[in-house]
Biotite code that builds the C-alpha atoms (Angstrom):
import biotite.structure as struc

atoms = struc.array([
    struc.Atom([113.445, 77.299, -8.382], chain_id="A", res_id=1, res_name="MET", atom_name="CA", element="C"),
    struc.Atom([112.220, 73.537, -8.548], chain_id="A", res_id=2, res_name="SER", atom_name="CA", element="C"),
    struc.Atom([113.081, 74.230, -12.325], chain_id="A", res_id=3, res_name="GLU", atom_name="CA", element="C"),
    struc.Atom([116.256, 75.006, -11.683], chain_id="A", res_id=4, res_name="ARG", atom_name="CA", element="C"),
    struc.Atom([117.094, 72.409, -9.519], chain_id="A", res_id=5, res_name="VAL", atom_name="CA", element="C"),
    struc.Atom([115.911, 70.050, -11.731], chain_id="A", res_id=6, res_name="GLU", atom_name="CA", element="C"),
    struc.Atom([118.308, 71.060, -14.194], chain_id="A", res_id=7, res_name="ARG", atom_name="CA", element="C"),
    struc.Atom([121.306, 71.041, -11.912], chain_id="A", res_id=8, res_name="ALA", atom_name="CA", element="C"),
    struc.Atom([120.500, 67.545, -10.995], chain_id="A", res_id=9, res_name="LYS", atom_name="CA", element="C"),
    struc.Atom([120.330, 66.693, -14.675], chain_id="A", res_id=10, res_name="SER", atom_name="CA", element="C"),
    struc.Atom([123.499, 68.527, -15.193], chain_id="A", res_id=11, res_name="THR", atom_name="CA", element="C"),
    struc.Atom([125.388, 66.748, -12.463], chain_id="A", res_id=12, res_name="ILE", atom_name="CA", element="C"),
    struc.Atom([124.136, 63.303, -13.448], chain_id="A", res_id=13, res_name="LYS", atom_name="CA", element="C"),
    struc.Atom([124.781, 64.065, -17.100], chain_id="A", res_id=14, res_name="GLY", atom_name="CA", element="C"),
    struc.Atom([128.596, 64.885, -16.055], chain_id="A", res_id=15, res_name="PHE", atom_name="CA", element="C"),
    struc.Atom([128.885, 62.030, -13.473], chain_id="A", res_id=16, res_name="VAL", atom_name="CA", element="C"),
    struc.Atom([127.073, 59.410, -16.073], chain_id="A", res_id=17, res_name="SER", atom_name="CA", element="C"),
    struc.Atom([125.910, 60.495, -19.316], chain_id="A", res_id=18, res_name="HIS", atom_name="CA", element="C"),
    struc.Atom([124.915, 57.339, -20.649], chain_id="A", res_id=19, res_name="GLU", atom_name="CA", element="C"),
    struc.Atom([122.820, 56.482, -17.771], chain_id="A", res_id=20, res_name="ALA", atom_name="CA", element="C"),
    struc.Atom([121.217, 59.790, -17.387], chain_id="A", res_id=21, res_name="SER", atom_name="CA", element="C"),
    struc.Atom([120.213, 59.937, -20.989], chain_id="A", res_id=22, res_name="GLU", atom_name="CA", element="C"),
    struc.Atom([118.905, 56.282, -21.038], chain_id="A", res_id=23, res_name="GLN", atom_name="CA", element="C"),
    struc.Atom([116.384, 57.421, -17.585], chain_id="A", res_id=24, res_name="GLN", atom_name="CA", element="C"),
    struc.Atom([115.349, 60.473, -19.414], chain_id="A", res_id=25, res_name="GLN", atom_name="CA", element="C"),
    struc.Atom([114.954, 58.845, -22.700], chain_id="A", res_id=26, res_name="SER", atom_name="CA", element="C"),
    struc.Atom([112.457, 55.978, -20.426], chain_id="A", res_id=27, res_name="GLY", atom_name="CA", element="C"),
    struc.Atom([114.859, 53.470, -22.378], chain_id="A", res_id=28, res_name="ALA", atom_name="CA", element="C"),
    struc.Atom([116.239, 51.992, -19.118], chain_id="A", res_id=29, res_name="VAL", atom_name="CA", element="C"),
    struc.Atom([116.578, 48.127, -19.329], chain_id="A", res_id=30, res_name="THR", atom_name="CA", element="C"),
    struc.Atom([118.555, 47.505, -16.605], chain_id="A", res_id=31, res_name="ALA", atom_name="CA", element="C"),
    struc.Atom([117.210, 46.893, -12.842], chain_id="A", res_id=32, res_name="PRO", atom_name="CA", element="C"),
    struc.Atom([116.965, 50.111, -10.580], chain_id="A", res_id=33, res_name="LEU", atom_name="CA", element="C"),
    struc.Atom([119.556, 50.416, -8.355], chain_id="A", res_id=34, res_name="GLY", atom_name="CA", element="C"),
    struc.Atom([122.371, 49.051, -10.687], chain_id="A", res_id=35, res_name="THR", atom_name="CA", element="C"),
    struc.Atom([125.500, 51.109, -12.212], chain_id="A", res_id=36, res_name="PRO", atom_name="CA", element="C"),
    struc.Atom([123.538, 51.446, -15.648], chain_id="A", res_id=37, res_name="GLU", atom_name="CA", element="C"),
    struc.Atom([120.104, 52.860, -13.775], chain_id="A", res_id=38, res_name="ASN", atom_name="CA", element="C"),
    struc.Atom([121.318, 54.214, -10.457], chain_id="A", res_id=39, res_name="PRO", atom_name="CA", element="C"),
    struc.Atom([118.366, 55.462, -8.136], chain_id="A", res_id=40, res_name="SER", atom_name="CA", element="C"),
    struc.Atom([117.714, 58.638, -6.248], chain_id="A", res_id=41, res_name="ASN", atom_name="CA", element="C"),
    struc.Atom([118.350, 57.312, -3.048], chain_id="A", res_id=42, res_name="ALA", atom_name="CA", element="C"),
    struc.Atom([120.332, 59.016, -0.224], chain_id="A", res_id=43, res_name="ILE", atom_name="CA", element="C"),
    struc.Atom([120.347, 56.814, 2.747], chain_id="A", res_id=44, res_name="PHE", atom_name="CA", element="C"),
    struc.Atom([121.778, 53.624, 1.448], chain_id="A", res_id=45, res_name="THR", atom_name="CA", element="C"),
    struc.Atom([123.993, 51.412, 3.326], chain_id="A", res_id=46, res_name="VAL", atom_name="CA", element="C"),
    struc.Atom([126.867, 52.142, 0.834], chain_id="A", res_id=47, res_name="ALA", atom_name="CA", element="C"),
    struc.Atom([126.258, 56.183, 0.975], chain_id="A", res_id=48, res_name="ASN", atom_name="CA", element="C"),
    struc.Atom([126.286, 55.819, 4.824], chain_id="A", res_id=49, res_name="ILE", atom_name="CA", element="C"),
    struc.Atom([129.400, 54.309, 4.700], chain_id="A", res_id=50, res_name="ILE", atom_name="CA", element="C"),
    struc.Atom([130.760, 57.406, 2.269], chain_id="A", res_id=51, res_name="THR", atom_name="CA", element="C"),
    struc.Atom([129.521, 59.456, 4.757], chain_id="A", res_id=52, res_name="PHE", atom_name="CA", element="C"),
    struc.Atom([131.366, 58.216, 7.759], chain_id="A", res_id=53, res_name="CYS", atom_name="CA", element="C"),
    struc.Atom([134.475, 57.715, 5.536], chain_id="A", res_id=54, res_name="ARG", atom_name="CA", element="C"),
    struc.Atom([134.094, 61.643, 4.784], chain_id="A", res_id=55, res_name="PHE", atom_name="CA", element="C"),
    struc.Atom([134.345, 62.351, 8.579], chain_id="A", res_id=56, res_name="ILE", atom_name="CA", element="C"),
    struc.Atom([136.868, 59.981, 9.261], chain_id="A", res_id=57, res_name="LEU", atom_name="CA", element="C"),
    struc.Atom([139.380, 61.985, 6.869], chain_id="A", res_id=58, res_name="THR", atom_name="CA", element="C"),
    struc.Atom([138.842, 64.955, 8.862], chain_id="A", res_id=59, res_name="PHE", atom_name="CA", element="C"),
    struc.Atom([138.982, 63.145, 11.940], chain_id="A", res_id=60, res_name="VAL", atom_name="CA", element="C"),
    struc.Atom([142.502, 61.876, 11.132], chain_id="A", res_id=61, res_name="PHE", atom_name="CA", element="C"),
    struc.Atom([143.181, 65.420, 9.691], chain_id="A", res_id=62, res_name="LEU", atom_name="CA", element="C"),
    struc.Atom([143.017, 66.976, 13.022], chain_id="A", res_id=63, res_name="PHE", atom_name="CA", element="C"),
    struc.Atom([144.662, 64.526, 15.100], chain_id="A", res_id=64, res_name="VAL", atom_name="CA", element="C"),
    struc.Atom([147.585, 63.927, 12.727], chain_id="A", res_id=65, res_name="PHE", atom_name="CA", element="C"),
    struc.Atom([147.953, 67.901, 12.579], chain_id="A", res_id=66, res_name="ALA", atom_name="CA", element="C"),
    struc.Atom([148.743, 67.627, 16.329], chain_id="A", res_id=67, res_name="GLN", atom_name="CA", element="C"),
    struc.Atom([151.749, 65.962, 15.761], chain_id="A", res_id=68, res_name="ASN", atom_name="CA", element="C"),
    struc.Atom([151.807, 64.022, 18.899], chain_id="A", res_id=69, res_name="ASP", atom_name="CA", element="C"),
    struc.Atom([153.317, 60.444, 18.607], chain_id="A", res_id=70, res_name="PRO", atom_name="CA", element="C"),
    struc.Atom([150.933, 59.038, 21.122], chain_id="A", res_id=71, res_name="SER", atom_name="CA", element="C"),
    struc.Atom([147.981, 59.832, 18.899], chain_id="A", res_id=72, res_name="SER", atom_name="CA", element="C"),
    struc.Atom([149.701, 59.049, 15.295], chain_id="A", res_id=73, res_name="ARG", atom_name="CA", element="C"),
    struc.Atom([148.702, 55.488, 15.593], chain_id="A", res_id=74, res_name="GLY", atom_name="CA", element="C"),
    struc.Atom([144.973, 56.372, 16.530], chain_id="A", res_id=75, res_name="THR", atom_name="CA", element="C"),
    struc.Atom([145.100, 58.823, 13.281], chain_id="A", res_id=76, res_name="ALA", atom_name="CA", element="C"),
    struc.Atom([146.620, 56.586, 10.858], chain_id="A", res_id=77, res_name="LEU", atom_name="CA", element="C"),
    struc.Atom([143.815, 54.083, 11.759], chain_id="A", res_id=78, res_name="TRP", atom_name="CA", element="C"),
    struc.Atom([141.197, 56.377, 10.716], chain_id="A", res_id=79, res_name="CYS", atom_name="CA", element="C"),
    struc.Atom([143.016, 57.014, 7.407], chain_id="A", res_id=80, res_name="TYR", atom_name="CA", element="C"),
    struc.Atom([143.408, 53.184, 6.928], chain_id="A", res_id=81, res_name="ALA", atom_name="CA", element="C"),
    struc.Atom([139.778, 52.768, 7.742], chain_id="A", res_id=82, res_name="ILE", atom_name="CA", element="C"),
    struc.Atom([138.970, 55.803, 5.149], chain_id="A", res_id=83, res_name="ALA", atom_name="CA", element="C"),
    struc.Atom([140.944, 53.920, 2.283], chain_id="A", res_id=84, res_name="ALA", atom_name="CA", element="C"),
    struc.Atom([139.860, 50.241, 3.157], chain_id="A", res_id=85, res_name="ILE", atom_name="CA", element="C"),
    struc.Atom([136.119, 51.108, 3.071], chain_id="A", res_id=86, res_name="THR", atom_name="CA", element="C"),
    struc.Atom([136.779, 53.264, -0.440], chain_id="A", res_id=87, res_name="ASP", atom_name="CA", element="C"),
    struc.Atom([136.565, 49.186, -1.923], chain_id="A", res_id=88, res_name="PHE", atom_name="CA", element="C"),
    struc.Atom([133.355, 48.229, 0.388], chain_id="A", res_id=89, res_name="LEU", atom_name="CA", element="C"),
    struc.Atom([130.942, 50.913, -0.434], chain_id="A", res_id=90, res_name="ASP", atom_name="CA", element="C"),
    struc.Atom([131.209, 50.277, -3.968], chain_id="A", res_id=91, res_name="GLY", atom_name="CA", element="C"),
    struc.Atom([131.030, 46.270, -3.713], chain_id="A", res_id=92, res_name="GLN", atom_name="CA", element="C"),
    struc.Atom([127.906, 46.830, -1.037], chain_id="A", res_id=93, res_name="ILE", atom_name="CA", element="C"),
    struc.Atom([126.413, 49.311, -3.834], chain_id="A", res_id=94, res_name="ALA", atom_name="CA", element="C"),
    struc.Atom([126.539, 46.868, -6.629], chain_id="A", res_id=95, res_name="ARG", atom_name="CA", element="C"),
    struc.Atom([125.730, 43.995, -5.092], chain_id="A", res_id=96, res_name="ARG", atom_name="CA", element="C"),
    struc.Atom([122.299, 44.722, -3.297], chain_id="A", res_id=97, res_name="THR", atom_name="CA", element="C"),
    struc.Atom([121.585, 47.014, -6.160], chain_id="A", res_id=98, res_name="GLN", atom_name="CA", element="C"),
    struc.Atom([121.697, 50.271, -4.314], chain_id="A", res_id=99, res_name="THR", atom_name="CA", element="C"),
    struc.Atom([123.429, 52.025, -6.711], chain_id="A", res_id=100, res_name="VAL", atom_name="CA", element="C"),
    struc.Atom([122.510, 55.766, -6.494], chain_id="A", res_id=101, res_name="SER", atom_name="CA", element="C"),
    struc.Atom([123.392, 59.182, -8.147], chain_id="A", res_id=102, res_name="TRP", atom_name="CA", element="C"),
    struc.Atom([124.568, 60.168, -4.619], chain_id="A", res_id=103, res_name="LEU", atom_name="CA", element="C"),
    struc.Atom([127.046, 57.462, -4.648], chain_id="A", res_id=104, res_name="GLY", atom_name="CA", element="C"),
    struc.Atom([128.442, 57.921, -7.995], chain_id="A", res_id=105, res_name="LYS", atom_name="CA", element="C"),
    struc.Atom([128.949, 61.667, -7.310], chain_id="A", res_id=106, res_name="VAL", atom_name="CA", element="C"),
    struc.Atom([130.769, 61.259, -3.786], chain_id="A", res_id=107, res_name="MET", atom_name="CA", element="C"),
    struc.Atom([133.262, 58.546, -4.401], chain_id="A", res_id=108, res_name="ASP", atom_name="CA", element="C"),
    struc.Atom([135.298, 60.158, -6.850], chain_id="A", res_id=109, res_name="PRO", atom_name="CA", element="C"),
    struc.Atom([135.022, 63.073, -4.996], chain_id="A", res_id=110, res_name="ILE", atom_name="CA", element="C"),
    struc.Atom([136.223, 60.816, -1.438], chain_id="A", res_id=111, res_name="MET", atom_name="CA", element="C"),
    struc.Atom([139.207, 60.033, -3.493], chain_id="A", res_id=112, res_name="ASP", atom_name="CA", element="C"),
    struc.Atom([140.135, 63.032, -3.575], chain_id="A", res_id=113, res_name="ARG", atom_name="CA", element="C"),
    struc.Atom([139.105, 64.286, -0.620], chain_id="A", res_id=114, res_name="VAL", atom_name="CA", element="C"),
    struc.Atom([141.064, 60.962, 0.465], chain_id="A", res_id=115, res_name="LEU", atom_name="CA", element="C"),
    struc.Atom([144.428, 62.250, -0.825], chain_id="A", res_id=116, res_name="LEU", atom_name="CA", element="C"),
    struc.Atom([144.290, 65.755, -0.045], chain_id="A", res_id=117, res_name="VAL", atom_name="CA", element="C"),
    struc.Atom([143.796, 65.148, 3.923], chain_id="A", res_id=118, res_name="THR", atom_name="CA", element="C"),
    struc.Atom([146.634, 63.063, 3.878], chain_id="A", res_id=119, res_name="GLY", atom_name="CA", element="C"),
    struc.Atom([148.938, 65.606, 1.953], chain_id="A", res_id=120, res_name="VAL", atom_name="CA", element="C"),
    struc.Atom([147.635, 68.484, 4.153], chain_id="A", res_id=121, res_name="LEU", atom_name="CA", element="C"),
    struc.Atom([148.451, 66.312, 7.439], chain_id="A", res_id=122, res_name="GLY", atom_name="CA", element="C"),
    struc.Atom([152.166, 65.787, 5.919], chain_id="A", res_id=123, res_name="LEU", atom_name="CA", element="C"),
    struc.Atom([152.082, 69.226, 5.664], chain_id="A", res_id=124, res_name="VAL", atom_name="CA", element="C"),
    struc.Atom([150.782, 69.980, 8.703], chain_id="A", res_id=125, res_name="ALA", atom_name="CA", element="C"),
    struc.Atom([153.776, 68.076, 10.473], chain_id="A", res_id=126, res_name="VAL", atom_name="CA", element="C"),
    struc.Atom([156.369, 69.709, 8.155], chain_id="A", res_id=127, res_name="ARG", atom_name="CA", element="C"),
    struc.Atom([157.031, 65.988, 6.649], chain_id="A", res_id=128, res_name="GLU", atom_name="CA", element="C"),
    struc.Atom([155.895, 66.856, 3.421], chain_id="A", res_id=129, res_name="LEU", atom_name="CA", element="C"),
    struc.Atom([157.163, 70.510, 1.246], chain_id="A", res_id=130, res_name="PRO", atom_name="CA", element="C"),
    struc.Atom([154.358, 72.655, 0.885], chain_id="A", res_id=131, res_name="VAL", atom_name="CA", element="C"),
    struc.Atom([154.866, 72.789, -3.180], chain_id="A", res_id=132, res_name="TRP", atom_name="CA", element="C"),
    struc.Atom([154.105, 69.203, -3.123], chain_id="A", res_id=133, res_name="ILE", atom_name="CA", element="C"),
    struc.Atom([150.761, 69.938, -1.583], chain_id="A", res_id=134, res_name="ALA", atom_name="CA", element="C"),
    struc.Atom([150.268, 72.776, -4.076], chain_id="A", res_id=135, res_name="VAL", atom_name="CA", element="C"),
    struc.Atom([151.090, 70.747, -7.059], chain_id="A", res_id=136, res_name="PHE", atom_name="CA", element="C"),
    struc.Atom([148.632, 67.748, -6.232], chain_id="A", res_id=137, res_name="VAL", atom_name="CA", element="C"),
    struc.Atom([145.899, 70.285, -5.050], chain_id="A", res_id=138, res_name="ILE", atom_name="CA", element="C"),
    struc.Atom([146.258, 72.834, -8.203], chain_id="A", res_id=139, res_name="VAL", atom_name="CA", element="C"),
    struc.Atom([146.814, 69.490, -10.956], chain_id="A", res_id=140, res_name="ARG", atom_name="CA", element="C"),
    struc.Atom([143.338, 68.153, -9.550], chain_id="A", res_id=141, res_name="ASP", atom_name="CA", element="C"),
    struc.Atom([141.459, 71.858, -9.853], chain_id="A", res_id=142, res_name="LEU", atom_name="CA", element="C"),
    struc.Atom([142.983, 71.979, -12.914], chain_id="A", res_id=143, res_name="TYR", atom_name="CA", element="C"),
    struc.Atom([141.937, 68.402, -14.515], chain_id="A", res_id=144, res_name="LEU", atom_name="CA", element="C"),
    struc.Atom([138.440, 69.226, -12.726], chain_id="A", res_id=145, res_name="THR", atom_name="CA", element="C"),
    struc.Atom([138.082, 72.413, -14.660], chain_id="A", res_id=146, res_name="GLY", atom_name="CA", element="C"),
    struc.Atom([139.507, 71.273, -18.221], chain_id="A", res_id=147, res_name="ALA", atom_name="CA", element="C"),
    struc.Atom([136.789, 68.728, -17.825], chain_id="A", res_id=148, res_name="ALA", atom_name="CA", element="C"),
    struc.Atom([134.013, 70.980, -17.369], chain_id="A", res_id=149, res_name="MET", atom_name="CA", element="C"),
    struc.Atom([135.292, 73.299, -20.120], chain_id="A", res_id=150, res_name="ARG", atom_name="CA", element="C"),
    struc.Atom([135.246, 70.190, -22.398], chain_id="A", res_id=151, res_name="LEU", atom_name="CA", element="C"),
    struc.Atom([131.804, 69.119, -21.338], chain_id="A", res_id=152, res_name="ARG", atom_name="CA", element="C"),
    struc.Atom([130.827, 72.394, -23.508], chain_id="A", res_id=153, res_name="ARG", atom_name="CA", element="C"),
    struc.Atom([131.481, 70.701, -27.158], chain_id="A", res_id=154, res_name="TYR", atom_name="CA", element="C"),
    struc.Atom([131.193, 67.284, -25.847], chain_id="A", res_id=155, res_name="THR", atom_name="CA", element="C"),
    struc.Atom([129.361, 64.857, -23.231], chain_id="A", res_id=156, res_name="LYS", atom_name="CA", element="C"),
    struc.Atom([131.805, 62.098, -23.536], chain_id="A", res_id=157, res_name="ARG", atom_name="CA", element="C"),
    struc.Atom([134.530, 62.519, -20.892], chain_id="A", res_id=158, res_name="PRO", atom_name="CA", element="C"),
    struc.Atom([138.576, 61.667, -22.181], chain_id="A", res_id=159, res_name="LEU", atom_name="CA", element="C"),
    struc.Atom([139.438, 58.141, -21.864], chain_id="A", res_id=160, res_name="ASP", atom_name="CA", element="C"),
    struc.Atom([141.553, 57.730, -18.732], chain_id="A", res_id=161, res_name="ILE", atom_name="CA", element="C"),
    struc.Atom([144.957, 56.904, -19.559], chain_id="A", res_id=162, res_name="ILE", atom_name="CA", element="C"),
    struc.Atom([147.342, 54.642, -18.547], chain_id="A", res_id=163, res_name="TYR", atom_name="CA", element="C"),
    struc.Atom([150.177, 56.828, -17.348], chain_id="A", res_id=164, res_name="ILE", atom_name="CA", element="C"),
    struc.Atom([147.343, 58.855, -15.285], chain_id="A", res_id=165, res_name="GLY", atom_name="CA", element="C"),
    struc.Atom([146.797, 55.269, -13.126], chain_id="A", res_id=166, res_name="LYS", atom_name="CA", element="C"),
    struc.Atom([150.425, 55.073, -12.488], chain_id="A", res_id=167, res_name="ILE", atom_name="CA", element="C"),
    struc.Atom([150.463, 58.719, -11.182], chain_id="A", res_id=168, res_name="ALA", atom_name="CA", element="C"),
    struc.Atom([147.619, 57.853, -8.814], chain_id="A", res_id=169, res_name="THR", atom_name="CA", element="C"),
    struc.Atom([149.088, 54.787, -7.803], chain_id="A", res_id=170, res_name="ALA", atom_name="CA", element="C"),
    struc.Atom([152.344, 56.189, -6.854], chain_id="A", res_id=171, res_name="PHE", atom_name="CA", element="C"),
    struc.Atom([150.830, 59.058, -5.237], chain_id="A", res_id=172, res_name="LEU", atom_name="CA", element="C"),
    struc.Atom([148.711, 57.431, -3.109], chain_id="A", res_id=173, res_name="MET", atom_name="CA", element="C"),
    struc.Atom([151.275, 54.872, -2.127], chain_id="A", res_id=174, res_name="PHE", atom_name="CA", element="C"),
    struc.Atom([153.909, 57.432, -1.483], chain_id="A", res_id=175, res_name="GLY", atom_name="CA", element="C"),
    struc.Atom([151.788, 59.297, 0.738], chain_id="A", res_id=176, res_name="PHE", atom_name="CA", element="C"),
    struc.Atom([150.617, 56.582, 2.601], chain_id="A", res_id=177, res_name="SER", atom_name="CA", element="C"),
    struc.Atom([154.341, 55.107, 3.392], chain_id="A", res_id=178, res_name="PHE", atom_name="CA", element="C"),
    struc.Atom([155.019, 58.646, 4.605], chain_id="A", res_id=179, res_name="MET", atom_name="CA", element="C"),
    struc.Atom([152.287, 58.894, 6.994], chain_id="A", res_id=180, res_name="LEU", atom_name="CA", element="C"),
    struc.Atom([153.357, 55.515, 8.405], chain_id="A", res_id=181, res_name="LEU", atom_name="CA", element="C"),
    struc.Atom([157.270, 56.880, 7.928], chain_id="A", res_id=182, res_name="ALA", atom_name="CA", element="C"),
    struc.Atom([158.377, 53.613, 7.493], chain_id="A", res_id=183, res_name="ILE", atom_name="CA", element="C"),
    struc.Atom([161.010, 52.590, 5.965], chain_id="A", res_id=184, res_name="PRO", atom_name="CA", element="C"),
    struc.Atom([163.281, 55.231, 6.456], chain_id="A", res_id=185, res_name="VAL", atom_name="CA", element="C"),
    struc.Atom([166.202, 55.988, 4.223], chain_id="A", res_id=186, res_name="VAL", atom_name="CA", element="C"),
    struc.Atom([169.267, 58.310, 4.441], chain_id="A", res_id=187, res_name="PRO", atom_name="CA", element="C"),
    struc.Atom([169.454, 61.142, 2.126], chain_id="A", res_id=188, res_name="GLY", atom_name="CA", element="C"),
    struc.Atom([171.020, 60.939, -1.453], chain_id="A", res_id=189, res_name="LEU", atom_name="CA", element="C"),
    struc.Atom([173.060, 63.924, -0.618], chain_id="A", res_id=190, res_name="GLY", atom_name="CA", element="C"),
    struc.Atom([172.879, 65.353, -3.849], chain_id="A", res_id=191, res_name="ILE", atom_name="CA", element="C"),
    struc.Atom([171.550, 68.981, -2.895], chain_id="A", res_id=192, res_name="THR", atom_name="CA", element="C"),
    struc.Atom([171.455, 71.006, 0.351], chain_id="A", res_id=193, res_name="ASP", atom_name="CA", element="C"),
    struc.Atom([168.000, 72.408, -0.193], chain_id="A", res_id=194, res_name="VAL", atom_name="CA", element="C"),
    struc.Atom([165.481, 71.783, 2.488], chain_id="A", res_id=195, res_name="SER", atom_name="CA", element="C"),
    struc.Atom([162.943, 71.742, 0.056], chain_id="A", res_id=196, res_name="TRP", atom_name="CA", element="C"),
    struc.Atom([163.784, 68.533, -1.650], chain_id="A", res_id=197, res_name="LEU", atom_name="CA", element="C"),
    struc.Atom([163.421, 65.670, 0.910], chain_id="A", res_id=198, res_name="PRO", atom_name="CA", element="C"),
    struc.Atom([165.337, 62.386, 0.003], chain_id="A", res_id=199, res_name="GLY", atom_name="CA", element="C"),
    struc.Atom([167.728, 64.625, -2.239], chain_id="A", res_id=200, res_name="PHE", atom_name="CA", element="C"),
    struc.Atom([169.452, 66.404, 0.754], chain_id="A", res_id=201, res_name="ASN", atom_name="CA", element="C"),
    struc.Atom([171.253, 64.683, 3.686], chain_id="A", res_id=202, res_name="HIS", atom_name="CA", element="C"),
    struc.Atom([168.622, 64.418, 5.951], chain_id="A", res_id=203, res_name="GLU", atom_name="CA", element="C"),
    struc.Atom([166.990, 60.905, 6.409], chain_id="A", res_id=204, res_name="PRO", atom_name="CA", element="C"),
    struc.Atom([163.442, 60.480, 4.819], chain_id="A", res_id=205, res_name="VAL", atom_name="CA", element="C"),
    struc.Atom([160.525, 58.290, 4.479], chain_id="A", res_id=206, res_name="ALA", atom_name="CA", element="C"),
    struc.Atom([161.364, 56.084, 1.477], chain_id="A", res_id=207, res_name="ALA", atom_name="CA", element="C"),
    struc.Atom([157.855, 56.949, 0.256], chain_id="A", res_id=208, res_name="GLY", atom_name="CA", element="C"),
    struc.Atom([158.985, 60.365, -0.848], chain_id="A", res_id=209, res_name="ILE", atom_name="CA", element="C"),
    struc.Atom([160.600, 59.016, -3.994], chain_id="A", res_id=210, res_name="PHE", atom_name="CA", element="C"),
    struc.Atom([157.271, 57.275, -5.153], chain_id="A", res_id=211, res_name="LEU", atom_name="CA", element="C"),
    struc.Atom([155.780, 60.710, -4.634], chain_id="A", res_id=212, res_name="VAL", atom_name="CA", element="C"),
    struc.Atom([158.632, 62.468, -6.785], chain_id="A", res_id=213, res_name="TYR", atom_name="CA", element="C"),
    struc.Atom([157.607, 59.428, -9.452], chain_id="A", res_id=214, res_name="ALA", atom_name="CA", element="C"),
    struc.Atom([153.942, 60.201, -9.249], chain_id="A", res_id=215, res_name="GLY", atom_name="CA", element="C"),
    struc.Atom([154.758, 64.095, -9.835], chain_id="A", res_id=216, res_name="ILE", atom_name="CA", element="C"),
    struc.Atom([156.478, 62.996, -13.174], chain_id="A", res_id=217, res_name="ILE", atom_name="CA", element="C"),
    struc.Atom([153.952, 61.062, -14.160], chain_id="A", res_id=218, res_name="CYS", atom_name="CA", element="C"),
    struc.Atom([151.324, 63.032, -13.157], chain_id="A", res_id=219, res_name="SER", atom_name="CA", element="C"),
    struc.Atom([152.686, 66.138, -15.325], chain_id="A", res_id=220, res_name="SER", atom_name="CA", element="C"),
    struc.Atom([152.836, 64.066, -18.556], chain_id="A", res_id=221, res_name="ILE", atom_name="CA", element="C"),
    struc.Atom([149.614, 63.030, -17.846], chain_id="A", res_id=222, res_name="ALA", atom_name="CA", element="C"),
    struc.Atom([148.139, 66.617, -17.758], chain_id="A", res_id=223, res_name="VAL", atom_name="CA", element="C"),
    struc.Atom([150.034, 67.255, -20.812], chain_id="A", res_id=224, res_name="VAL", atom_name="CA", element="C"),
    struc.Atom([148.581, 64.288, -22.430], chain_id="A", res_id=225, res_name="ILE", atom_name="CA", element="C"),
    struc.Atom([145.046, 65.223, -21.697], chain_id="A", res_id=226, res_name="TYR", atom_name="CA", element="C"),
    struc.Atom([145.486, 68.755, -22.463], chain_id="A", res_id=227, res_name="GLN", atom_name="CA", element="C"),
    struc.Atom([146.461, 67.925, -25.888], chain_id="A", res_id=228, res_name="ARG", atom_name="CA", element="C"),
    struc.Atom([143.587, 64.978, -25.891], chain_id="A", res_id=229, res_name="ARG", atom_name="CA", element="C"),
    struc.Atom([141.062, 67.556, -24.626], chain_id="A", res_id=230, res_name="GLY", atom_name="CA", element="C"),
    struc.Atom([142.153, 70.343, -27.497], chain_id="A", res_id=231, res_name="LEU", atom_name="CA", element="C"),
    struc.Atom([142.451, 67.907, -30.192], chain_id="A", res_id=232, res_name="ALA", atom_name="CA", element="C"),
    struc.Atom([138.736, 66.683, -29.144], chain_id="A", res_id=233, res_name="GLU", atom_name="CA", element="C"),
    struc.Atom([137.611, 70.436, -29.276], chain_id="A", res_id=234, res_name="ARG", atom_name="CA", element="C"),
    struc.Atom([139.020, 70.982, -32.761], chain_id="A", res_id=235, res_name="ASP", atom_name="CA", element="C"),
    struc.Atom([137.346, 67.802, -33.995], chain_id="A", res_id=236, res_name="ARG", atom_name="CA", element="C"),
    struc.Atom([134.252, 68.752, -32.767], chain_id="A", res_id=237, res_name="ILE", atom_name="CA", element="C"),
    struc.Atom([134.206, 72.181, -34.091], chain_id="A", res_id=238, res_name="LEU", atom_name="CA", element="C"),
    struc.Atom([135.315, 71.504, -37.630], chain_id="A", res_id=239, res_name="ALA", atom_name="CA", element="C"),
    struc.Atom([132.495, 68.839, -37.433], chain_id="A", res_id=240, res_name="GLU", atom_name="CA", element="C"),
    struc.Atom([130.084, 71.575, -36.980], chain_id="A", res_id=241, res_name="LYS", atom_name="CA", element="C"),
    struc.Atom([131.634, 74.319, -39.340], chain_id="A", res_id=242, res_name="ALA", atom_name="CA", element="C"),
    struc.Atom([131.614, 71.414, -42.011], chain_id="A", res_id=243, res_name="SER", atom_name="CA", element="C"),
    struc.Atom([127.682, 70.839, -41.492], chain_id="A", res_id=244, res_name="SER", atom_name="CA", element="C"),
    struc.Atom([126.722, 74.168, -41.631], chain_id="A", res_id=245, res_name="GLU", atom_name="CA", element="C"),
    struc.Atom([128.675, 74.912, -44.920], chain_id="A", res_id=246, res_name="ASP", atom_name="CA", element="C"),
])
């Protein structure tokens, strides 16, 4: 059992930061313990506690926001805002106090996705966002995560983050944030009458929906690029292995 646990820990560490994991395993670490290049195994650090609090706040937000009570919407948004702002805080504390940990490295990207998904689900719950947009965002994340895991069968090095992917994330985060705030509200474009395309029908809508549409377009392009790069990297590695065997 302990061997399986250790193997699982090694796999997770390699997935999060392959270079740091390899250096620790080989004993070639030169950076001080608790730095990004040499994370510790600590759990109860100040940065990790902040991350845990962020995790709790996101679900408090979702529960309160989904009640669709105008009097409590402000409370829900404060929970969401604090969770979003402390995304920067926990990382800074960990680096400045040399308390960077493997748990923190694992939890930080997960929390980014949890924050985005809970915001999306909250908007769906109060019927201010079409279900298909929520499905798109969640399926996209699941697909990219699964594709990255499959690629790791061939190489430990993850694909480089592409610029349009960062733009897509920024569009979605700002768009959903403006929709949560419900400001500013603008008239619909009146291009269609379908209810599942808010902003393009005649109904007034939070302007953030147009940033969300831009994020969806950029995300779709990013997925195609990642897919092509992943397949190209896999084919390159397989070709190198085949040539070396010959």
